[in-house]
C-alpha positions as CSV (number, residue, x, y, z in Angstrom):
1,M,12.7,-8.0,-1.4
2,S,14.8,-7.7,-4.5
3,G,13.6,-11.0,-6.0
4,L,10.0,-9.9,-5.6
5,W,9.9,-7.4,-8.4
6,D,11.2,-7.3,-11.9
7,D,13.3,-4.2,-12.5
8,N,12.2,-4.1,-16.2
9,Q,8.6,-3.4,-15.5
10,P,6.8,-0.8,-13.3
11,I,5.8,-2.2,-9.9
12,Y,2.2,-1.1,-10.3
13,W,2.0,-3.1,-13.6
14,Q,3.4,-6.2,-11.9
15,L,1.0,-5.9,-9.0
16,R,-1.8,-5.5,-11.6
17,E,-0.6,-8.7,-13.4
18,R,-0.5,-10.6,-10.1
19,T,-4.0,-9.6,-9.3
20,I,-5.1,-10.7,-12.8
21,A,-3.4,-14.0,-12.3
22,S,-5.2,-14.5,-9.0
23,I,-8.6,-13.8,-10.7
24,L,-7.7,-16.3,-13.5
25,D,-6.5,-19.1,-11.2
26,G,-9.6,-18.6,-8.9
27,S,-7.7,-17.6,-5.8
28,L,-9.5,-14.3,-6.0
29,K,-13.2,-15.0,-6.7
30,E,-15.7,-12.7,-8.4
31,E,-17.5,-10.4,-6.0
32,A,-14.6,-10.9,-3.5
33,A,-12.9,-7.9,-1.9
34,L,-9.4,-7.1,-2.9
35,P,-6.9,-6.6,0.0
36,S,-6.9,-2.9,1.1
37,V,-4.4,-0.5,-0.5
38,R,-2.9,0.0,2.9
39,Q,-2.5,-3.7,3.6
40,V,-0.9,-4.4,0.2
41,A,1.5,-1.5,0.6
42,V,2.6,-2.8,4.0
43,D,2.8,-6.4,2.9
44,F,5.0,-5.6,-0.2
45,Q,6.7,-2.6,1.4
46,I,5.7,-0.3,-1.5
47,N,4.1,3.1,-1.7
48,P,0.3,3.1,-1.3
49,L,0.0,5.3,-4.5
50,T,1.6,2.4,-6.4
51,V,-1.1,0.0,-5.2
52,S,-3.8,2.6,-6.0
53,K,-2.5,3.0,-9.5
54,A,-2.6,-0.8,-10.0
55,Y,-6.1,-1.0,-8.7
56,Q,-7.2,2.0,-10.7
57,S,-6.0,0.3,-13.9
58,L,-8.2,-2.7,-13.0
59,V,-11.1,-0.4,-12.4
60,D,-10.5,1.3,-15.8
61,D,-10.6,-2.2,-17.5
62,G,-13.9,-3.1,-15.8
63,L,-12.4,-5.9,-13.8
64,V,-12.7,-4.3,-10.4
65,E,-15.2,-1.9,-8.9
66,K,-15.0,0.6,-6.1
67,R,-17.7,0.4,-3.5
68,R,-17.7,3.6,-1.6
69,G,-16.8,3.2,2.1
70,V,-16.4,-0.6,1.6
71,G,-13.4,-1.2,-0.7
72,M,-12.6,-2.7,-4.1
73,F,-14.3,-5.8,-5.4
74,V,-13.8,-8.1,-8.3
75,C,-16.6,-7.6,-10.8
76,A,-18.9,-10.3,-11.8
77,G,-17.8,-11.7,-15.1
78,A,-14.2,-10.5,-14.6
79,R,-12.7,-14.0,-14.9
80,R,-14.7,-14.7,-18.1
81,Q,-13.6,-11.4,-19.6
82,L,-9.9,-12.1,-18.6
83,L,-10.0,-15.6,-20.1
84,A,-11.3,-14.3,-23.4
85,S,-8.7,-11.5,-23.6
86,E,-5.8,-13.7,-22.4
87,R,-6.7,-16.5,-24.8
88,E,-6.8,-14.0,-27.7
89,K,-3.5,-12.5,-26.6
90,F,-1.9,-16.0,-26.5
91,L,-3.3,-17.0,-29.9
92,S,-2.2,-13.7,-31.6
93,E,1.1,-13.0,-29.9
94,E,2.6,-16.1,-28.3
95,W,1.2,-19.0,-30.4
96,P,2.8,-17.8,-33.7
97,K,6.2,-17.7,-32.0
98,L,5.7,-21.1,-30.5
99,V,4.7,-22.6,-33.8
100,A,7.7,-21.0,-35.5
101,R,10.0,-22.6,-32.8
102,L,8.3,-26.0,-33.2
103,R,8.9,-25.9,-36.9
104,Q,12.5,-24.8,-36.4
105,L,13.1,-27.8,-34.2
106,G,11.2,-30.2,-36.5
107,L,8.6,-31.1,-33.9
108,D,5.1,-32.1,-34.8
109,W,1.9,-32.8,-32.9
110,K,2.8,-36.5,-32.2
111,D,6.0,-35.4,-30.5
112,L,4.1,-32.9,-28.3
113,E,1.3,-35.3,-27.6
114,A,3.7,-38.0,-26.3
115,R,5.0,-35.5,-23.7
116,W,1.8,-33.7,-22.9
117,P,1.7,-33.2,-19.1
118,G,-1.0,-35.3,-17.4
119,R,-1.5,-37.3,-20.6
120,E,-1.2,-40.6,-18.6
121,E,-4.0,-39.5,-16.3
122,N,-6.4,-39.1,-19.3
123,E,-5.9,-42.6,-20.6
């Protein structure tokens, strides 16, 4: 169980991020039900309040909705919303660091293109 969670971040936040990743990669579809709080708590051996806190943060961001008596569901448009915000986050936070590292190493676009994963498939 120790390898499952990163001690440097709250578990509820990591669970939230895993749910977001599942929406982004399509394994959790829009309008699909999220696993119940109780089931997630049992599966990961964590407190149900931790799961509730993760789910509530997704509700607060408009990615998940509560349906009284039925459960929690991924909102329509959640994937599109996440793609937009994650792309912006990448371009504003991660890309500048990556560009700086590329310059530091003296790499240019041709170097990257030659090693682009899947490049051979596109030719």
